[in-house]
N, C-alpha and C positions, 0 to 999 in steps of 0.2 A: 449770379443770383440777383434778382430784381431789387432795386433800392428806391425807397420813398423818403421824402424829407418833410418834417413837420416842425411846428413851433413847440408844441407840447404833446407828449405821448403818455398815455395812461395805461398801466399794466393791470389788467383785471376788469372784466365786465360783469362784476357783481353789482350790488345795489349802491355801494359807495363809489366805485369807479364810474358807473354810468351817471349817477347824480352829479359828480364832479364834472364829468365831460359835458353834460347838458348845460350846467350853469356857466361853465367857461364859454361855451359856444354862444349862449344867450348874451353874455356880458361883452364878449370880444368876438363878434361875428367875422372879423377880418383875419383872425388867427387860424392857422391850419392845425387841426387837432385830430389825433388818432387814439383809438382804444385797441390795445392788443389783447386778445383772448385766446387761450390755448385750446378751448373747447369749440364745438360746432354751434353753440348757441350761448346767449347770455344767461346769467343767473343759474348756472349749472350746479353750484355747490352749496355754500352756506345759505345764500339767499333762497335757493329753490328747495331747501330741505328744512326750513324753519317752521314754526307752528302757526305763523300768520297772525300774531297778536300785535296790536298797536298798544305798546306799553305806556304806563303813566309816568314812570320815573320814581316810584315810591321807594325802591330798594337802594338808591344810590346816595353816596355821601354828599351832603349839601355843598354846593359850590364846585363839585367835580364836573369834568367834561360830560360825563354820562348824564348827570342831573340837568345841566343847563341845555345840552343839545336835545335831550328827550323833551323837555318842556317846550322849547322852541320848535322842535321838529314835528310835534303832533299837529300844531296849527298849519304849518307849511304842508304837511302831508295831506291833511283834510282839504286844504285849498286846492292842491294839485289834483287830487282825486275828483273833486267837484268839477274842476275845469275840464278834465279829460274823461269824465264819465266812467270812472273806475269804482266799482262797487266796494263799499266798506260799511260796517255797522258799528255803532257805539253801544256796546252791550253792557258795559259795567263788569266788574270782577269782584269776587270775594276772596280774601285771604283769611283762612279759618284756623283757629286754635282748637285742637281736639283734646288737649290735656292742660292741666293747670301749669305744668312746666313751660308750656309755650306762651303763656299770657304775657310775661315780661318782653319776649321777643316781638309780640304783636304790638305792645305799647310803644316799643322802640321804633317799629316801622311807622306807626302813626305819627310820631314826632318827626321822623325824617320826611315823611310826606308833607307835613305842614310846613317844615322849613324849606322844602322844595317848591312850595307854592301850588300844590295840587288842589284844585277846586273840588269841593263837595264831599270830601272824605267824611265818613261817619262810622262809628262802632255800631254793630248789631248784636243783639242777644239771640238766644236759641230760637225763639218764636219768629223773630224777624228773618233769621237765616232760613228757617223752614218755609217761610212764605216765598222767598226768592228761589231757593233750591230745596224742594221738599225731601229729597233723599239724602241730604247732608246731615250728619250728626256732629255738632260742634258746640263748644262753650261760648265762643265769642268770635266775631269776625270784623274785618275792616271791609267796608264797601267802597270801591273806587269807581265812580260813575264814568270817568273819561276813557277807560280802557275799551278797546274794540278789536275787531277782527277784519282781516283783509287777505288778499292773495298777493304776496310781494313779487312774484314772478310777473304778474300783470303790470305792476308798478314799474319794474325795471324795463320791460318792453316798451312802456310808454315813455320813459326817459330816453330810451334808444331812438324811438320814433322822432321825438323832438330834436335830439342831437343830430340825427341824420338830415332832418329837414333844414337844419342850420348849416349844412355842408360838412358835418362831422363824418369821420370814417371809423367804422367798427370792423376790424380785421380779425375774423374768426380763424381758428385752426393755426394760430401763430403763437407758439410757445417760445418765450424768451429764454435763450440759452447762453447769451454772452452780452456784456455791456462794456464798451470801451470809449473813453473820451479821446477825441482826436481833433485838433485844431478848433477847440471850443464847440465841437458838435459831438453829441452822444451817438455812437454807432451801436444800435441795438440789433443784435443778431437773433433772428427767430428761426423756427423750424422751416420757414418758407422763404424768408427774404432778409435783407438788411434795411432797417429803418433808421434814418438819421433824424435826430431831434435836438432842439436847443435845450429842452428840459424834459424831465420824466417825473411822473407821479405814480408811486408804487401802491396799488390797491389790490395786491395779489392774494390777500386773505390767508389761506392755509399755507401759502408759500411766500408770504411777505418778507420773512427773515432771509430766505434764499435770494430773493430779488435784491434785497439790501446788500447782501454779501457780493452778488454779481456786480454791484455798482462800486465796490471797493470799500464799503462801510462795514464796520463791526457793530451790529445792532444792539449788542449788550443783552440779548434775550434769545430765546428759542421758542418757536411755535410747537406746542404739544397738542396733538389731536385727541379730543375726547368725543367718543361716539355717544349719541343720545338715541336710545331705542324707544319706539312708540308702539302702542297697540291702538287700533281703532275699536270703537264700541260696536257690537252687533247692532245693525240698524233697528232691529226690533226693540232694543233697549235704549234708544236715543232719548226717550222721555226721562231717563234718570239724570240727565245733565241738561240744564237750561242754557247756561252760558259758560263762564270761566270760573273755575274753582281751584285755588292754590293753597298749599300748606304754608306754614311759617317756615322760612328757609333757615338753614344753618348759616350763621353770620361768618363762620370761618371759611366757608367754601363758596366760590362764585357761581353756584348753580341754584336754581330755584326749587328743586325737588319735583317729585312726580305730581303732575296736576292734570286737571280735565280742561279740555278746550273744545268749544263749539266752533267748527271751521266755517268759513264763509260759504262753502258748498253744502252746508247742512250736516256733514258728518261730525261725529264726536271722536276725539282722540284723547288718549291718556299716556303720559310720559313727560319728559324722558328721564331715564337714569343718566349716569355720566361715567362711562368706562373708558379706560385708556384704549385708543385705537392703535393697531400695529402698522398702520400706514396713514398718511395724511388724508387720503380720500377713502378711508376704510369704513364703508357703509355696511359691511357684513361682518359677522363674527369671524369668518374665515379669511377676511382681507389681510394681506401681509405683504410688506415690501422690505426686503432685507436691509438695504441701505438706510431707509428711513427708521426702521426699528433699531438698528445699531446706533443711529444718530441720537435717539432718545436715551438708550441705556448707557451710552458713554458720555452723556451730559451730566456732570456731577450734581448740578442743581436739581435734576430730576429726582435723584435719590434723597436729597434733603427734603424735597416736597413730599415724596412718597412716604418717608419715615414719619413725617409730621401728620400726614392724613391717612395712615395705613388702615385704620379701622373703617373709615368711610370708603376707601378703595376696595377693601374686601367685601363690604356690604353691597356696593354698587355692582361689583363683578358677580356676586352671588345672585343678585336680582336679574342680571343679564342671562344667566344660565338656568335659573330656577323660576319658572313662571309662578309657582306658589309663593315665593318670596316677593315677587313683584305685586302679586294680588294682595298680599298682606299690606303693602304700602298703600295700595289703591283703596283698600277697605277702611283705612284710617279716615278717609274723607267720605266715601259712600259705602257703608257696610253691606248693602244689598247686592253689590256687584258679584257675579259668579265667574269662575274661570272660563267657562264657555262663552262669556260675553266679550272676552278680549281676543281680538284677531290681530296677529302680527302685521305691521305695515312698515313703510319706509323709515329708515333711520336717518339721522343727520349727524354731521361732524362739526364740532365747535373748534375753531382755532384759538387756543388759549395761550397767550404769551407767558413764559416763565423766565423770570430774571435770575441772575446769579444770586446765590444764597437761598434758592428754593422758594422765592416769592412769586406767587401768582399775581400777575399784573391785573389790578382791579379796575383801572380806568382806561379810557381810550388813550392810545399812545401814538402821537404824530410827531415825526422828527423832520426838521428842515435842514438841508445842506445847500451848497452852492448851486448845484444843478438838479437837486432832487427834493421831492417831498415823499417821505415814507410813512404810510399808515401801517404801523406795526402791531397794533392791537385794536380791533374793532368788533368785538363779539356783541351779543345782544346787550343793549337795545339799538344796535347800529341801524337796523332796518327802519325802525320807527324814526330814528334821528337822521336818516340819510340825507335829507335836504339841508338840514342844519350843518351836518358835518361837511357836506360838499361845499356849502357856502363858506365855511371856515377855511377849507383848503384853497378855495379861490382867493380869499383874503391873504393867505400866506403867499400865494403865487404873485399877487399884485405887489405885496410889500418887498419881496425878495428877488423876483426875476425881472430881467430887463427885456422889453419888447421893441425898443426903438431901433 
């Protein structure tokens, strides 16, 4: 089996892995750096299946990694896209309250947004809402001017191009199956070769906990896959949605609720729900992997979480199998949408870390050990924040790894 030797090896060619690789190569052009990716292209999973929104950071706890990295990441992302001619639009976004019960949640979001330093936030009343989104019926909304849209697969391919231009190596079709430390070198066994490396950065997304376990670490959490199902709007009804329309989210659950998105290609999508997937890359309702399914149901913390959120779980599953129920959620925002206006499209899967005790990890989780950096939880808004997160990982590498 062929063997290559590198200073740093990154597992996973999603947006965090490629951002980290690119920034490492730019800062340390003399290091030999590799990215190992089990698929035949970059951005195959979470990055390539998201809704393409440049998030503002309004939802996140002030001072959290999500809040800080989103704030910093937006400017970095805009600058990168401007430099590399990647199309994006700053469209603005509405978060709308459709009932009196949602008004306190809307007020709480506004306070979070202000504490997070988001520029230009303002409340809108019904008439102002209708001027922006004539088909929305709501009592009150927050307008967030800095939110935008983009194609993140294009961003990752641009990261890859820069990384390779600096001498970096992206090794596709190389699934990591074993990691052993021998004579102060990591022996990383893949499906094709053995890669020797002084250090490893785990950006494996849906399999980040597995890669951590291969390294000999107990991650203290497990990745639980949640499938988010989308419909696209019949192009003849695109006029119903001008930009981005979101509901007030449930503060107890780390998902934003069914919302409308104008995509960068002009299509309109609505979704997602959030249903338990029976395999980590379970993009279809029929997707099933016995070992991965058993791994979920034999994880005691899963049942603690499931009992806590069982009502939401049943509702989301019902929406998955009953289009009428999904339509009802959609009509809370735009009452004139009809069932025939919704066309099923690709789903995504979110890697949600679940800690012991049934706690859904709400913030980014990055763990440093002697030879490893493990990115164990990086769901949305990780794409928006990818350059900021990559920069932080580079800082950890500088502070803890020796290159002399």
